[in-house]
C-alpha positions in Angstrom: 18.2 -11.5 51.7 16.7 -9.1 48.9 14.2 -10.4 47.1 14.4 -10.6 43.1 12.1 -7.6 42.9 14.1 -5.7 44.7 17.2 -7.0 43.2 15.3 -5.6 39.6 14.7 -2.2 41.3 18.7 -1.6 42.3 19.9 -3.1 39.6 17.1 -0.3 37.2 18.6 2.4 39.4 21.9 2.0 39.5 22.1 1.7 35.4 20.0 4.1 34.1 19.7 6.3 37.2 23.5 5.9 38.4 22.3 5.6 42.0 25.3 4.5 44.1 23.3 3.5 47.1 21.2 1.0 44.9 24.9 0.0 43.4 26.4 -0.9 46.2 23.0 -2.7 47.7 23.6 -5.2 44.5 26.6 -6.9 46.2 28.8 -7.1 42.9 32.0 -9.1 43.3 35.0 -10.3 41.4 36.8 -10.0 38.2 39.1 -6.9 37.6 36.2 -4.4 37.4 34.6 -2.9 40.0 30.9 -2.7 40.3 30.6 1.3 38.8 32.7 0.1 35.7 30.8 -3.1 35.3 27.3 -1.3 35.5 28.9 1.3 33.4 28.8 -1.4 30.6 25.4 -1.8 31.3 24.1 1.8 31.1 26.0 2.3 27.7 23.9 -0.5 26.2 20.5 0.4 28.0 20.5 4.1 26.8 22.0 3.2 23.2 19.3 0.9 22.7 16.9 3.5 24.0 18.4 5.9 21.5 18.2 3.5 18.8 14.5 2.6 19.4 13.6 6.2 19.7 15.3 7.6 16.6 13.3 5.0 14.5 10.2 6.2 16.2 10.9 10.1 15.7 13.0 10.4 12.8 11.9 13.8 11.9 12.3 15.0 15.2 15.6 13.6 15.1 16.6 15.5 12.0 15.3 18.6 13.3 17.6 18.8 16.3 20.2 16.5 15.1 21.9 13.1 17.0 23.9 14.7 19.5 20.9 17.0 20.8 18.3 13.9 20.5 20.8 11.6 22.6 20.8 13.9 25.0 17.3 14.4 25.1 16.7 10.7 25.2 18.8 10.3 28.1 17.0 13.0 29.7 13.5 11.3 29.3 14.7 7.8 29.9 15.6 9.3 33.4 12.4 11.4 33.8 9.5 8.9 32.2 11.9 5.1 32.6 9.8 2.4 31.1 7.0 0.2 32.6 7.1 -2.0 29.5 9.5 -4.9 28.6 9.3 -3.9 25.1 11.5 -0.9 24.3 9.9 -0.8 20.9 6.6 0.4 22.6 8.3 3.2 24.1 8.2 6.5 23.7 4.6 7.9 24.2 5.5 10.6 26.7 8.5 11.8 24.7 5.9 14.3 23.0 5.0 16.0 26.6 8.9 15.6 27.8 9.6 17.6 25.2 7.3 20.8 26.0 9.2 20.8 29.0 12.7 20.3 28.1 15.0 23.4 28.6 17.1 22.8 25.3 13.9 22.4 23.2 12.0 25.7 24.4 13.5 27.4 21.4 11.7 24.8 19.1 8.1 25.2 20.4 6.6 22.8 17.3 8.8 19.8 18.1 6.5 18.4 20.7 3.6 18.4 17.8 5.9 16.8 15.8 6.9 14.4 18.3 3.1 13.9 18.7 2.2 13.2 14.8 5.2 10.5 14.8 4.1 8.6 17.9 0.8 8.6 16.0 2.1 7.6 12.9 4.2 4.8 14.5 0.7 3.6 16.9 -1.0 3.6 13.9 1.2 1.2 12.0 0.4 -1.3 14.8 -2.8 -0.7 15.9 -5.5 -4.0 15.2 -7.3 -4.3 12.3 -11.4 -3.5 12.2 -14.1 -4.9 9.6 -16.4 -2.0 7.8 -19.3 -0.8 9.7 -22.2 -2.5 9.0 -24.8 -0.6 6.9 -27.8 -3.0 7.3 -27.6 -3.2 10.9 -27.5 0.7 10.6 -30.2 0.9 8.3 -32.4 -1.0 10.9 -32.0 1.7 13.6 -35.1 4.3 13.6 -34.8 7.1 12.7 -35.9 8.8 15.9 -32.9 7.1 17.7 -30.1 7.8 14.9 -29.0 10.7 17.2 -28.1 8.1 20.4 -26.3 6.1 17.9 -22.6 5.9 19.6 -19.7 5.3 16.7 -16.4 3.7 16.7 -13.3 4.7 15.2 -11.0 2.3 13.7 -8.5 1.0 15.9 -5.6 2.9 14.0 -6.9 6.6 14.2 -5.3 9.1 15.9 -6.2 13.0 15.9 -3.4 15.4 16.1 -3.5 19.2 16.1 -1.2 21.8 16.2 -0.7 25.3 16.3 2.3 24.9 13.8 1.9 23.4 10.3 3.7 20.2 11.5 2.2 18.2 8.4 4.7 20.5 6.1 7.6 20.2 8.7 7.2 16.5 8.4 6.6 16.0 4.8 9.9 18.3 4.0 11.9 15.8 6.4 10.8 12.8 4.3 13.7 10.9 2.7 13.9 11.9 -1.3 11.7 15.4 -0.6 12.9 17.3 -3.6 10.7 20.8 -3.3 11.6 23.8 -1.2 12.2 22.8 2.2 11.3 26.0 3.4 8.7 26.0 6.4 6.7 29.2 7.3 5.7 28.9 11.2 2.9 31.7 10.7 1.1 29.9 8.0 -1.0 28.2 10.3 -1.8 25.2 12.3 -2.8 21.9 11.0 -6.3 19.2 12.1 -4.8 15.6 11.0 -6.4 12.4 11.1 -3.2 9.5 10.9 -5.2 5.9 10.4 -3.9 2.8 8.5 -5.6 1.9 5.1 -5.7 -0.8 2.7 -2.1 1.0 1.6 -0.4 1.8 4.8 -0.5 4.5 7.1 -1.8 7.6 5.8 -2.5 11.3 7.0 -5.4 13.5 6.1 -5.9 17.2 6.8 -9.3 17.8 8.6 -11.4 20.8 8.7 -12.5 22.1 12.0 -15.7 20.3 12.0 -14.6 17.0 10.8 -11.6 17.4 13.6 -14.7 18.2 16.2 -17.0 15.4 15.0 -14.3 12.8 15.1 -12.7 13.8 18.6 -16.3 13.5 19.9 -16.9 10.1 18.3 -13.3 9.1 20.1 -14.6 10.2 23.5 -17.9 7.9 23.1 -20.3 11.2 22.8 -23.8 10.0 21.3 -24.2 11.2 17.4 -26.4 14.2 18.5 -23.9 15.6 20.7 -20.9 14.8 18.1 -23.1 17.0 15.7 -23.3 19.8 18.1 -19.6 19.9 18.9 -18.7 19.8 14.7 -21.5 22.7 13.9 -20.0 24.6 16.7 -16.6 24.4 15.2 -17.9 25.0 11.7 -21.4 26.1 10.7 -21.0 24.4 7.2 -20.4 20.9 8.8 -22.1 18.6 7.2 -23.3 15.3 8.7 -24.2 13.3 5.7 -20.9 14.4 3.8 -19.2 13.1 6.9 -20.5 9.8 7.4 -20.3 9.0 4.0 -16.6 10.1 3.8 -15.6 8.5 7.0 -17.6 5.4 6.6 -16.5 5.1 3.0 -12.6 5.4 4.3 -13.3 3.1 7.3 -12.3 5.8 9.8 -15.8 4.9 11.1 -15.9 1.2 11.6 -18.9 0.6 14.1 -21.7 1.5 16.1 -23.6 1.0 19.7 -27.2 1.5 19.7 -29.1 2.0 22.9 -30.6 -0.8 24.8 -33.8 0.4 24.2 -34.0 -1.0 20.3 -30.8 -2.8 20.6 -32.0 -5.8 22.1 
C-alpha cells in the first residue's frame, strides 16, 4: 500500500501535471464520474486558485499582457515551478525568472523586471519589522574600526534594477493614474529601493552609488568595502550623506562590530 507521501505526490502529479500514470496509481473508484473527470475538477480549482493569487501579487504584469495571456503564463509557470509551500499567497518569487525564458513574453523584454518590482512590493509588505539603528552604540565604535562595521538593512528592503523604466511602467498602470500613460522604453533604466515605512511600502529611485552601497551592505560586506563599490559606481558618492539619509529613513537599522572591540 502506498504511503501518504507517495499518494500526495501522485495526486499532485495527476492534478497539476496531468500525469495519467499517477492518476491511475491513485486507484480512484466509485460514483458516476471516472477518475480523469474527477481529477479535472481539482485541476481547474487548483489552477484557478493560483491565477487568483498571482494576479493579486502581479496586477501590473496582468494589466500589461491581459487576463488570457496571464492565465496561460500562470499555468505554464505552475507546471515549470511547482510550489513547495502550503501557502499559495507566498508563491510567485520565481515568476520573474520564468517570464524571462517564457517564449510568448519575448516581445516584452521589460516584463520580468516589472514582475521583480511587484514581487519586491509584495514581500516588503509582509516582511518583519525592525527598530532604528542604535546611534549611541554606533558612536562608541572607535574611529579606526568604523570601516570594519557590517550594517544591516531593514528586513523589508528590496533592491530592483532594470535596464527599462519599470517605475514609470508601474506608475502608469496604477488605479486612478490620470497622466500621460505613454512610456518611452529608451528613456533609461531604474535602480530602485523598495521598503516599508510608517505609511506603507514606498519606492525610491537610487543613484548608481547609493545602489552599489546598499547592495554591498545587503551582501554583508564591511563598510570600507561598501564604500569602495559605491565610489567605483559614482565618484561623487558621499558616504556621510548616504548614512544620514538611510539611517534616518530606517533603511539601515543595525550593525555588527568586529569581535576585537565588541566584547
